[in-house]
Every structure is written in C-alpha cells, then in structure tokens.
N, C-alpha and C positions, 0 to 999 in steps of 0.2 A: 475451776477450770485450769488455773495455772499450777495447782498442786499436782495435777496429773502429768504435766509435762516434766519429764526428768532429763531433759537434754543437757543441762549444764551441771547436773549433780555428779559429784565425784564420789565414787565408792571407797569405803575404807579398805585398807589393805588387809588381806587375810593372812593369818599366821600359817607358816609352813613348818610342820614338825617332821623332821627327818632324823632317824637314828641309824647311823651307818652300821652295817654288819660286816664283820671281818672273820674269816675262817682261817685258822692257822693249822695246817695239816700236821706240822711237826709237833705242836702242842697236843693235838688230838692223839697222835701216835704215842707220845710220852704218857698221856693219861691212861691210854689203853694198857700200856706196859705196866704202869703202877697198879692198876686194877688186877692185871693178870698175876703179878707177884703177890698181891695181897690175898688173892683167892687160891694161890698155888698150894698152900698147906691143907686146904679143905677140899681138894679135888680128888676124883677117882683116877685110877690108872688109865682109863680110856681118855679122860680129859687131859691128863698129862701127856699122853701120846699125841693127841691132837695139837696141843700147845707146842710140843717139840717139833712136830711136822710143820707147823706154821712158822716157827723160828727158822727152820732149815730152808723153807721156801723163800722167806724174806731175805735171808743171807745170800742164797743163790741168785735171787733177782738182783740184789745190789751188786754182786760180783759180776754177773753177766752184763749189766748196764755199764760197769766200769770197763770191762774188756771191749765192749762195742765202742765206747767213747775213745779209748786209747787206740783201737784199731783204725778208726776213722781219722784220728789225729795223725797217726803214722802215715796213712795213705796220703793225706793232704800235704804233709811235709815232704814226702817223696815226689809228689807232683810239682810242688813249688821248686824244690831243688833241681828237678829235671828241667823245668822251664828256665830257671836261671842259668843252668849250665848250657842249654841250647842257645840262649840269648848271648851269653858270653862268647861261645864258640863262633856264632855268626858275626858278632862285633869284631872279635880278634881276627877272624878270617878276612873280613872286609878291610880292616886296617892293614893287614899283610898284603893284600892285593893292591891297595892304594899305594903302599910304600914301594912295592915292586915296580909299579908304573912310574913313580917319581924317579926311582933310580935309573930306569931305562931312558928317561928323558934327559938325564944329566950326561949319560954316556951314549952319544950317537953312534 
C-alpha cells in the first residue's frame, strides 16, 4: 500500500539535448558562388547567360539598396540641420529681444 503512494518521491532530472542551428547567409552566398565558378567551364551558353543575368541583378540590387540608404541618410541630415538652425534662430532672437528690453530699462 505504501509503495503506491508516490507523494514524496523525487523524479530524476531528464537530459535536455539541444543542438543550436545557425544560418549564415553570407557563407551560403559564398558557397553558391564557388559552386557556380566550378561549374562555369562545363556550362552551356544559355546557362552562362542565366548566370550573367543573375550577377547583373544582384549587383543592381546592391547598388539600389546603397542609393536608398544614402538618400535616406541625406534627408535625415537635412532635417536635423534645419531643426538646429531653427532652434538657434529662435534662441538668438529671444536673446536679442531680452537684451533690447534690458537696454531700454537702463535708459529711461
């Protein structure tokens, strides 16, 4: 009867086996390029055209992403400079008004 009661029994810890997975996009792209250059000498003209087309598309995509990033950075810089100029103008204008009132108080 007492063997059936497992109230105070402590279970053994179970092993947890976890193998992390990591995907490196750059390494995958490099491996694809190596395979492409290895099979380049054995390819037909249509495969060579397809490979050339793929290279051009990838270079255009990299170029367009660079131009988008530089354009957004330039716009951000212009907005920040404009905000700083407006802030400086209002601060200097306020100081000028304050200085003019102090000068008027000294000369009644």
